[in-house]
N, CA, C and O atoms as a GROMACS GRO file, in nm:
protein
  484
    1MET      N    1   8.825  12.021  11.367
    1MET     CA    2   8.744  11.965  11.265
    1MET      C    3   8.819  11.824  11.232
    1MET      O    4   8.942  11.818  11.223
    2PRO      N    5   8.736  11.716  11.217
    2PRO     CA    6   8.797  11.584  11.194
    2PRO      C    7   8.846  11.581  11.059
    2PRO      O    8   8.790  11.646  10.970
    3SER      N    9   8.951  11.505  11.037
    3SER     CA   10   9.019  11.484  10.904
    3SER      C   11   8.927  11.397  10.816
    3SER      O   12   8.835  11.333  10.866
    4GLU      N   13   8.952  11.397  10.690
    4GLU     CA   14   8.873  11.310  10.600
    4GLU      C   15   8.888  11.165  10.637
    4GLU      O   16   8.790  11.090  10.635
    5ALA      N   17   9.018  11.120  10.673
    5ALA     CA   18   9.052  10.987  10.702
    5ALA      C   19   8.972  10.953  10.835
    5ALA      O   20   8.928  10.839  10.847
    6GLN      N   21   8.953  11.040  10.928
    6GLN     CA   22   8.884  11.009  11.050
    6GLN      C   23   8.737  10.979  11.017
    6GLN      O   24   8.677  10.883  11.064
    7VAL      N   25   8.683  11.070  10.932
    7VAL     CA   26   8.540  11.044  10.887
    7VAL      C   27   8.531  10.924  10.822
    7VAL      O   28   8.441  10.848  10.855
    8ASP      N   29   8.613  10.891  10.729
    8ASP     CA   30   8.599  10.767  10.654
    8ASP      C   31   8.617  10.650  10.745
    8ASP      O   32   8.541  10.554  10.730
    9LEU      N   33   8.706  10.648  10.834
    9LEU     CA   34   8.724  10.530  10.925
    9LEU      C   35   8.600  10.514  11.017
    9LEU      O   36   8.550  10.402  11.031
   10LYS      N   37   8.553  10.619  11.076
   10LYS     CA   38   8.437  10.623  11.157
   10LYS      C   39   8.319  10.571  11.071
   10LYS      O   40   8.248  10.481  11.118
   11SER      N   41   8.296  10.617  10.957
   11SER     CA   42   8.185  10.572  10.866
   11SER      C   43   8.201  10.429  10.825
   11SER      O   44   8.103  10.355  10.819
   12GLN      N   45   8.330  10.383  10.795
   12GLN     CA   46   8.350  10.247  10.756
   12GLN      C   47   8.328  10.154  10.869
   12GLN      O   48   8.282  10.042  10.844
   13ILE      N   49   8.357  10.191  10.997
   13ILE     CA   50   8.333  10.110  11.114
   13ILE      C   51   8.182  10.097  11.136
   13ILE      O   52   8.132   9.987  11.158
   14VAL      N   53   8.107  10.208  11.130
   14VAL     CA   54   7.966  10.200  11.144
   14VAL      C   55   7.893  10.103  11.043
   14VAL      O   56   7.806  10.023  11.077
   15GLU      N   57   7.941  10.121  10.914
   15GLU     CA   58   7.896  10.037  10.804
   15GLU      C   59   7.918   9.893  10.833
   15GLU      O   60   7.828   9.810  10.817
   16VAL      N   61   8.037   9.862  10.874
   16VAL     CA   62   8.073   9.719  10.904
   16VAL      C   63   7.989   9.667  11.016
   16VAL      O   64   7.946   9.551  11.012
   17LEU      N   65   7.963   9.747  11.117
   17LEU     CA   66   7.888   9.710  11.230
   17LEU      C   67   7.732   9.685  11.196
   17LEU      O   68   7.667   9.591  11.242
   18GLU      N   69   7.686   9.776  11.114
   18GLU     CA   70   7.550   9.760  11.057
   18GLU      C   71   7.542   9.632  10.970
   18GLU      O   72   7.445   9.557  10.983
   19ASP      N   73   7.633   9.609  10.887
   19ASP     CA   74   7.634   9.493  10.799
   19ASP      C   75   7.645   9.362  10.879
   19ASP      O   76   7.601   9.257  10.832
   20SER      N   77   7.702   9.371  10.999
   20SER     CA   78   7.722   9.258  11.087
   20SER      C   79   7.609   9.243  11.192
   20SER      O   80   7.618   9.162  11.285
   21LYS      N   81   7.501   9.328  11.172
   21LYS     CA   82   7.390   9.312  11.265
   21LYS      C   83   7.420   9.357  11.407
   21LYS      O   84   7.356   9.309  11.500
   22ALA      N   85   7.512   9.445  11.425
   22ALA     CA   86   7.522   9.505  11.554
   22ALA      C   87   7.401   9.576  11.610
   22ALA      O   88   7.318   9.622  11.532
   23VAL      N   89   7.388   9.587  11.730
   23VAL     CA   90   7.257   9.650  11.788
   23VAL      C   91   7.303   9.780  11.849
   23VAL      O   92   7.411   9.792  11.906
   24ASP      N   93   7.212   9.880  11.833
   24ASP     CA   94   7.226  10.010  11.905
   24ASP      C   95   7.361  10.084  11.884
   24ASP      O   96   7.434  10.121  11.976
   25ILE      N   97   7.385  10.101  11.753
   25ILE     CA   98   7.517  10.167  11.714
   25ILE      C   99   7.513  10.308  11.749
   25ILE      O  100   7.421  10.376  11.704
   26THR      N  101   7.607  10.365  11.827
   26THR     CA  102   7.613  10.502  11.870
   26THR      C  103   7.741  10.559  11.834
   26THR      O  104   7.839  10.486  11.851
   27VAL      N  105   7.758  10.680  11.786
   27VAL     CA  106   7.885  10.753  11.761
   27VAL      C  107   7.884  10.871  11.852
   27VAL      O  108   7.792  10.952  11.845
   28LEU      N  109   7.981  10.885  11.934
   28LEU     CA  110   8.012  10.990  12.022
   28LEU      C  111   8.124  11.084  11.974
   28LEU      O  112   8.232  11.034  11.945
   29ASP      N  113   8.105  11.209  11.964
   29ASP     CA  114   8.219  11.300  11.936
   29ASP      C  115   8.272  11.351  12.067
   29ASP      O  116   8.211  11.436  12.132
   30VAL      N  117   8.387  11.298  12.106
   30VAL     CA  118   8.448  11.335  12.246
   30VAL      C  119   8.571  11.421  12.226
   30VAL      O  120   8.647  11.441  12.321
   31ALA      N  121   8.594  11.472  12.110
   31ALA     CA  122   8.717  11.546  12.087
   31ALA      C  123   8.740  11.660  12.188
   31ALA      O  124   8.854  11.684  12.227
   32LYS      N  125   8.630  11.731  12.231
   32LYS     CA  126   8.652  11.841  12.323
   32LYS      C  127   8.651  11.792  12.468
   32LYS      O  128   8.674  11.872  12.560
   33LEU      N  129   8.626  11.669  12.489
   33LEU     CA  130   8.624  11.603  12.627
   33LEU      C  131   8.747  11.537  12.668
   33LEU      O  132   8.777  11.530  12.788
   34CYS      N  133   8.825  11.484  12.570
   34CYS     CA  134   8.951  11.404  12.602
   34CYS      C  135   9.048  11.424  12.498
   34CYS      O  136   9.021  11.471  12.388
   35SER      N  137   9.174  11.381  12.540
   35SER     CA  138   9.286  11.407  12.445
   35SER      C  139   9.326  11.271  12.378
   35SER      O  140   9.416  11.275  12.294
   36PHE      N  141   9.272  11.162  12.404
   36PHE     CA  142   9.322  11.031  12.360
   36PHE      C  143   9.247  10.988  12.229
   36PHE      O  144   9.296  10.903  12.155
   37THR      N  145   9.131  11.046  12.204
   37THR     CA  146   9.059  11.003  12.087
   37THR      C  147   8.963  11.110  12.040
   37THR      O  148   8.942  11.203  12.118
   38ASP      N  149   8.902  11.111  11.924
   38ASP     CA  150   8.815  11.211  11.878
   38ASP      C  151   8.674  11.157  11.882
   38ASP      O  152   8.580  11.231  11.914
   39HIS      N  153   8.655  11.028  11.849
   39HIS     CA  154   8.527  10.962  11.836
   39HIS      C  155   8.522  10.828  11.902
   39HIS      O  156   8.620  10.753  11.898
   40MET      N  157   8.409  10.792  11.966
   40MET     CA  158   8.388  10.657  12.018
   40MET      C  159   8.267  10.606  11.948
   40MET      O  160   8.163  10.672  11.938
   41VAL      N  161   8.285  10.481  11.898
   41VAL     CA  162   8.177  10.413  11.841
   41VAL      C  163   8.131  10.297  11.934
   41VAL      O  164   8.210  10.207  11.964
   42LEU      N  165   8.006  10.299  11.978
   42LEU     CA  166   7.961  10.194  12.067
   42LEU      C  167   7.857  10.108  11.997
   42LEU      O  168   7.771  10.158  11.924
   43ALA      N  169   7.867   9.977  12.020
   43ALA     CA  170   7.775   9.894  11.956
   43ALA      C  171   7.756   9.768  12.048
   43ALA      O  172   7.847   9.730  12.122
   44SER      N  173   7.638   9.706  12.040
   44SER     CA  174   7.612   9.583  12.119
   44SER      C  175   7.611   9.462  12.032
   44SER      O  176   7.577   9.469  11.914
   45GLY      N  177   7.649   9.348  12.090
   45GLY     CA  178   7.638   9.221  12.033
   45GLY      C  179   7.542   9.141  12.108
   45GLY      O  180   7.516   9.175  12.224
   46THR      N  181   7.482   9.034  12.053
   46THR     CA  182   7.384   8.959  12.128
   46THR      C  183   7.434   8.846  12.214
   46THR      O  184   7.362   8.787  12.296
   47SER      N  185   7.566   8.817  12.190
   47SER     CA  186   7.629   8.699  12.266
   47SER      C  187   7.780   8.720  12.260
   47SER      O  188   7.827   8.815  12.197
   48ASN      N  189   7.859   8.630  12.326
   48ASN     CA  190   8.001   8.644  12.319
   48ASN      C  191   8.055   8.622  12.182
   48ASN      O  192   8.151   8.685  12.139
   49ARG      N  193   7.985   8.522  12.108
   49ARG     CA  194   8.020   8.493  11.973
   49ARG      C  195   7.997   8.609  11.879
   49ARG      O  196   8.080   8.638  11.792
   50HIS      N  197   7.880   8.677  11.897
   50HIS     CA  198   7.844   8.790  11.810
   50HIS      C  199   7.936   8.908  11.839
   50HIS      O  200   7.973   8.979  11.746
   51VAL      N  201   7.975   8.932  11.967
   51VAL     CA  202   8.076   9.043  11.999
   51VAL      C  203   8.208   9.012  11.920
   51VAL      O  204   8.265   9.098  11.853
   52ASN      N  205   8.250   8.887  11.935
   52ASN     CA  206   8.381   8.850  11.871
   52ASN      C  207   8.368   8.860  11.718
   52ASN      O  208   8.461   8.908  11.652
   53ALA      N  209   8.263   8.819  11.664
   53ALA     CA  210   8.249   8.838  11.517
   53ALA      C  211   8.244   8.986  11.474
   53ALA      O  212   8.305   9.024  11.374
   54LEU      N  213   8.172   9.066  11.548
   54LEU     CA  214   8.170   9.214  11.519
   54LEU      C  215   8.309   9.275  11.513
   54LEU      O  216   8.347   9.349  11.423
   55VAL      N  217   8.388   9.234  11.629
   55VAL     CA  218   8.521   9.290  11.642
   55VAL      C  219   8.611   9.240  11.521
   55VAL      O  220   8.689   9.317  11.465
   56GLU      N  221   8.596   9.114  11.486
   56GLU     CA  222   8.678   9.061  11.379
   56GLU      C  223   8.650   9.125  11.248
   56GLU      O  224   8.743   9.147  11.171
   57HIS      N  225   8.519   9.158  11.215
   57HIS     CA  226   8.475   9.228  11.095
   57HIS      C  227   8.535   9.360  11.087
   57HIS      O  228   8.590   9.401  10.984
   58VAL      N  229   8.525   9.431  11.204
   58VAL     CA  230   8.578   9.571  11.209
   58VAL      C  231   8.735   9.575  11.180
   58VAL      O  232   8.787   9.656  11.103
   59VAL      N  233   8.801   9.481  11.249
   59VAL     CA  234   8.946   9.472  11.240
   59VAL      C  235   8.980   9.433  11.097
   59VAL      O  236   9.065   9.495  11.033
   60ASP      N  237   8.914   9.331  11.047
   60ASP     CA  238   8.945   9.287  10.917
   60ASP      C  239   8.922   9.394  10.808
   60ASP      O  240   9.003   9.406  10.716
   61ALA      N  241   8.814   9.470  10.816
   61ALA     CA  242   8.784   9.570  10.715
   61ALA      C  243   8.894   9.691  10.723
   61ALA      O  244   8.937   9.747  10.623
   62ALA      N  245   8.930   9.722  10.846
   62ALA     CA  246   9.044   9.824  10.865
   62ALA      C  247   9.172   9.773  10.804
   62ALA      O  248   9.241   9.846  10.734
   63ARG      N  249   9.204   9.649  10.831
   63ARG     CA  250   9.330   9.595  10.772
   63ARG      C  251   9.327   9.580  10.621
   63ARG      O  252   9.431   9.585  10.554
   64ALA      N  253   9.205   9.562  10.568
   64ALA     CA  254   9.188   9.565  10.408
   64ALA      C  255   9.226   9.702  10.358
   64ALA      O  256   9.274   9.717  10.245
   65ASP      N  257   9.203   9.807  10.446
   65ASP     CA  258   9.238   9.938  10.395
   65ASP      C  259   9.373   9.985  10.443
   65ASP      O  260   9.409  10.103  10.434
   66GLY      N  261   9.451   9.885  10.496
   66GLY     CA  262   9.592   9.919  10.539
   66GLY      C  263   9.603   9.977  10.682
   66GLY      O  264   9.708  10.026  10.723
   67LEU      N  265   9.495   9.971  10.752
   67LEU     CA  266   9.500  10.023  10.890
   67LEU      C  267   9.500   9.912  10.989
   67LEU      O  268   9.430   9.812  10.975
   68ARG      N  269   9.581   9.930  11.088
   68ARG     CA  270   9.593   9.831  11.201
   68ARG      C  271   9.550   9.902  11.329
   68ARG      O  272   9.586  10.018  11.353
   69PRO      N  273   9.472   9.829  11.413
   69PRO     CA  274   9.443   9.889  11.539
   69PRO      C  275   9.561   9.894  11.625
   69PRO      O  276   9.644   9.804  11.620
   70ILE      N  277   9.574  10.003  11.712
   70ILE     CA  278   9.680  10.017  11.814
   70ILE      C  279   9.669   9.911  11.908
   70ILE      O  280   9.771   9.859  11.952
   71GLY      N  281   9.549   9.872  11.945
   71GLY     CA  282   9.529   9.760  12.042
   71GLY      C  283   9.388   9.717  12.046
   71GLY      O  284   9.293   9.787  12.010
   72VAL      N  285   9.379   9.594  12.094
   72VAL     CA  286   9.240   9.527  12.104
   72VAL      C  287   9.236   9.468  12.247
   72VAL      O  288   9.321   9.386  12.282
   73GLU      N  289   9.139   9.509  12.327
   73GLU     CA  290   9.136   9.457  12.468
   73GLU      C  291   9.003   9.393  12.497
   73GLU      O  292   8.903   9.442  12.445
   74GLY      N  293   8.992   9.281  12.582
   74GLY     CA  294   8.871   9.232  12.618
   74GLY      C  295   8.834   9.107  12.555
   74GLY      O  296   8.723   9.057  12.577
   75ARG      N  297   8.923   9.049  12.472
   75ARG     CA  298   8.886   8.924  12.392
   75ARG      C  299   8.872   8.810  12.474
   75ARG      O  300   8.818   8.709  12.428
   76GLU      N  301   8.920   8.813  12.605
   76GLU     CA  302   8.923   8.696  12.685
   76GLU      C  303   8.773   8.652  12.721
   76GLU      O  304   8.744   8.533  12.736
   77THR      N  305   8.686   8.749  12.735
   77THR     CA  306   8.558   8.718  12.772
   77THR      C  307   8.454   8.759  12.664
   77THR      O  308   8.344   8.704  12.658
   78ASN      N  309   8.492   8.854  12.583
   78ASN     CA  310   8.399   8.904  12.478
   78ASN      C  311   8.269   8.968  12.532
   78ASN      O  312   8.165   8.976  12.467
   79GLU      N  313   8.285   9.016  12.661
   79GLU     CA  314   8.168   9.092  12.711
   79GLU      C  315   8.181   9.244  12.673
   79GLU      O  316   8.082   9.312  12.647
   80TRP      N  317   8.304   9.290  12.672
   80TRP     CA  318   8.330   9.422  12.635
   80TRP      C  319   8.466   9.424  12.566
   80TRP      O  320   8.570   9.406  12.629
   81VAL      N  321   8.463   9.447  12.439
   81VAL     CA  322   8.590   9.448  12.369
   81VAL      C  323   8.613   9.597  12.317
   81VAL      O  324   8.524   9.653  12.255
   82LEU      N  325   8.724   9.654  12.341
   82LEU     CA  326   8.767   9.782  12.296
   82LEU      C  327   8.872   9.761  12.179
   82LEU      O  328   8.968   9.685  12.193
   83VAL      N  329   8.848   9.834  12.065
   83VAL     CA  330   8.943   9.839  11.957
   83VAL      C  331   8.982   9.978  11.942
   83VAL      O  332   8.900  10.067  11.918
   84ASP      N  333   9.114  10.000  11.957
   84ASP     CA  334   9.164  10.135  11.954
   84ASP      C  335   9.238  10.163  11.819
   84ASP      O  336   9.339  10.101  11.788
   85PHE      N  337   9.181  10.260  11.740
   85PHE     CA  338   9.235  10.307  11.621
   85PHE      C  339   9.306  10.441  11.637
   85PHE      O  340   9.348  10.498  11.537
   86GLY      N  341   9.321  10.491  11.752
   86GLY     CA  342   9.379  10.621  11.773
   86GLY      C  343   9.269  10.727  11.782
   86GLY      O  344   9.216  10.760  11.888
   87ASP      N  345   9.238  10.778  11.658
   87ASP     CA  346   9.127  10.889  11.648
   87ASP      C  347   8.993  10.833  11.661
   87ASP      O  348   8.898  10.911  11.676
   88VAL      N  349   8.972  10.701  11.658
   88VAL     CA  350   8.845  10.636  11.666
   88VAL      C  351   8.863  10.516  11.765
   88VAL      O  352   8.950  10.431  11.745
   89VAL      N  353   8.778  10.512  11.872
   89VAL     CA  354   8.785  10.397  11.962
   89VAL      C  355   8.662  10.325  11.956
   89VAL      O  356   8.559  10.390  11.972
   90VAL      N  357   8.654  10.195  11.934
   90VAL     CA  358   8.534  10.115  11.915
   90VAL      C  359   8.514  10.028  12.044
   90VAL      O  360   8.604   9.955  12.087
   91HIS      N  361   8.391  10.041  12.104
   91HIS     CA  362   8.349   9.964  12.214
   91HIS      C  363   8.242   9.864  12.160
   91HIS      O  364   8.142   9.910  12.106
   92VAL      N  365   8.258   9.739  12.171
   92VAL     CA  366   8.167   9.641  12.132
   92VAL      C  367   8.130   9.565  12.259
   92VAL      O  368   8.216   9.503  12.321
   93MET      N  369   8.009   9.570  12.296
   93MET     CA  370   7.969   9.518  12.424
   93MET      C  371   7.845   9.433  12.420
   93MET      O  372   7.758   9.453  12.335
   94GLN      N  373   7.835   9.337  12.514
   94GLN     CA  374   7.702   9.265  12.533
   94GLN      C  375   7.608   9.359  12.601
   94GLN      O  376   7.652   9.453  12.667
   95LYS      N  377   7.484   9.337  12.585
   95LYS     CA  378   7.384   9.433  12.634
   95LYS      C  379   7.379   9.454  12.780
   95LYS      O  380   7.339   9.563  12.821
   96GLU      N  381   7.418   9.356  12.868
   96GLU     CA  382   7.431   9.368  13.009
   96GLU      C  383   7.540   9.464  13.044
   96GLU      O  384   7.522   9.558  13.122
   97ALA      N  385   7.657   9.437  12.983
   97ALA     CA  386   7.774   9.520  13.019
   97ALA      C  387   7.754   9.669  12.965
   97ALA      O  388   7.804   9.763  13.028
   98ARG      N  389   7.688   9.687  12.858
   98ARG     CA  390   7.658   9.817  12.803
   98ARG      C  391   7.559   9.894  12.898
   98ARG      O  392   7.578  10.013  12.923
   99ALA      N  393   7.462   9.831  12.945
   99ALA     CA  394   7.373   9.888  13.036
   99ALA      C  395   7.437   9.919  13.175
   99ALA      O  396   7.407  10.023  13.234
  100PHE      N  397   7.522   9.831  13.225
  100PHE     CA  398   7.591   9.863  13.346
  100PHE      C  399   7.687   9.977  13.342
  100PHE      O  400   7.685  10.061  13.432
  101TYR      N  401   7.767   9.984  13.244
  101TYR     CA  402   7.875  10.094  13.236
  101TYR      C  403   7.815  10.213  13.173
  101TYR      O  404   7.867  10.321  13.197
  102ASP      N  405   7.709  10.207  13.093
  102ASP     CA  406   7.636  10.323  13.041
  102ASP      C  407   7.730  10.436  12.983
  102ASP      O  408   7.713  10.553  13.019
  103LEU      N  409   7.818  10.405  12.904
  103LEU     CA  410   7.914  10.497  12.844
  103LEU      C  411   7.857  10.620  12.779
  103LEU      O  412   7.915  10.728  12.783
  104GLU      N  413   7.736  10.600  12.716
  104GLU     CA  414   7.672  10.712  12.652
  104GLU      C  415   7.646  10.820  12.749
  104GLU      O  416   7.675  10.936  12.720
  105ARG      N  417   7.590  10.784  12.872
  105ARG     CA  418   7.553  10.885  12.968
  105ARG      C  419   7.686  10.942  13.031
  105ARG      O  420   7.696  11.062  13.058
  106LEU      N  421   7.780  10.858  13.051
  106LEU     CA  422   7.902  10.906  13.108
  106LEU      C  423   7.972  11.008  13.020
  106LEU      O  424   8.019  11.110  13.072
  107TRP      N  425   7.980  10.986  12.890
  107TRP     CA  426   8.051  11.078  12.802
  107TRP      C  427   7.970  11.204  12.757
  107TRP      O  428   8.023  11.306  12.712
  108THR      N  429   7.835  11.186  12.773
  108THR     CA  430   7.752  11.307  12.733
  108THR      C  431   7.727  11.399  12.852
  108THR      O  432   7.704  11.518  12.832
  109GLU      N  433   7.731  11.350  12.974
  109GLU     CA  434   7.716  11.437  13.095
  109GLU      C  435   7.836  11.500  13.149
  109GLU      O  436   7.827  11.573  13.248
  110LEU      N  437   7.950  11.475  13.090
  110LEU     CA  438   8.079  11.545  13.137
  110LEU      C  439   8.070  11.688  13.092
  110LEU      O  440   8.027  11.720  12.982
  111PRO      N  441   8.115  11.778  13.188
  111PRO     CA  442   8.115  11.917  13.145
  111PRO      C  443   8.216  11.938  13.034
  111PRO      O  444   8.320  11.872  13.036
  112ASP      N  445   8.192  12.028  12.937
  112ASP     CA  446   8.290  12.052  12.844
  112ASP      C  447   8.380  12.157  12.894
  112ASP      O  448   8.335  12.246  12.967
  113SER      N  449   8.513  12.154  12.856
  113SER     CA  450   8.619  12.237  12.906
  113SER      C  451   8.591  12.380  12.887
  113SER      O  452   8.651  12.458  12.961
  114ASP      N  453   8.512  12.426  12.803
  114ASP     CA  454   8.484  12.567  12.769
  114ASP      C  455   8.381  12.622  12.875
  114ASP      O  456   8.382  12.742  12.902
  115SER      N  457   8.294  12.537  12.935
  115SER     CA  458   8.196  12.585  13.026
  115SER      C  459   8.236  12.574  13.174
  115SER      O  460   8.182  12.647  13.257
  116GLU      N  461   8.328  12.484  13.209
  116GLU     CA  462   8.358  12.463  13.355
  116GLU      C  463   8.508  12.442  13.355
  116GLU      O  464   8.564  12.373  13.270
  117SER      N  465   8.574  12.504  13.455
  117SER     CA  466   8.718  12.480  13.472
  117SER      C  467   8.739  12.358  13.560
  117SER      O  468   8.650  12.310  13.631
  118ALA      N  469   8.865  12.309  13.552
  118ALA     CA  470   8.896  12.188  13.633
  118ALA      C  471   8.875  12.198  13.777
  118ALA      O  472   8.846  12.099  13.844
  119THR      N  473   8.890  12.320  13.830
  119THR     CA  474   8.872  12.349  13.978
  119THR      C  475   8.725  12.342  14.020
  119THR      O  476   8.693  12.326  14.137
  120ASP      N  477   8.635  12.354  13.917
  120ASP     CA  478   8.490  12.340  13.955
  120ASP      C  479   8.452  12.196  13.956
  120ASP      O  480   8.342  12.168  14.004
  121LEU      N  481   8.528  12.100  13.911
  121LEU     CA  482   8.489  11.966  13.914
  121LEU      C  483   8.517  11.910  14.050
  121LEU      O  484   8.490  11.793  14.075
   0.00000   0.00000   0.00000
């Protein structure tokens, strides 16, 4: 069960992305599928500048609450920027990159550990 802080951070990130006009915001609960995070928040920006602005708003809002990201990757091109908050990982992508990598499908089609063993993969 996610902690109250996780839910608050996830909700805050979604709210900031909505306020910043992010497109197609999706939240994935991946806690049972991986050990490095509990939630992934995916959102699209309409351009390199929009992706950069979305990331800046997310990071600034978290910092205002005393939270710092563990890391931010992808700012060189702003086609796909990952912001790692530990329990919540944010992927802000341009439409083309998001369609190409299709993270929603990747993370929702993985077998969960209860239904299939590692040897079945």
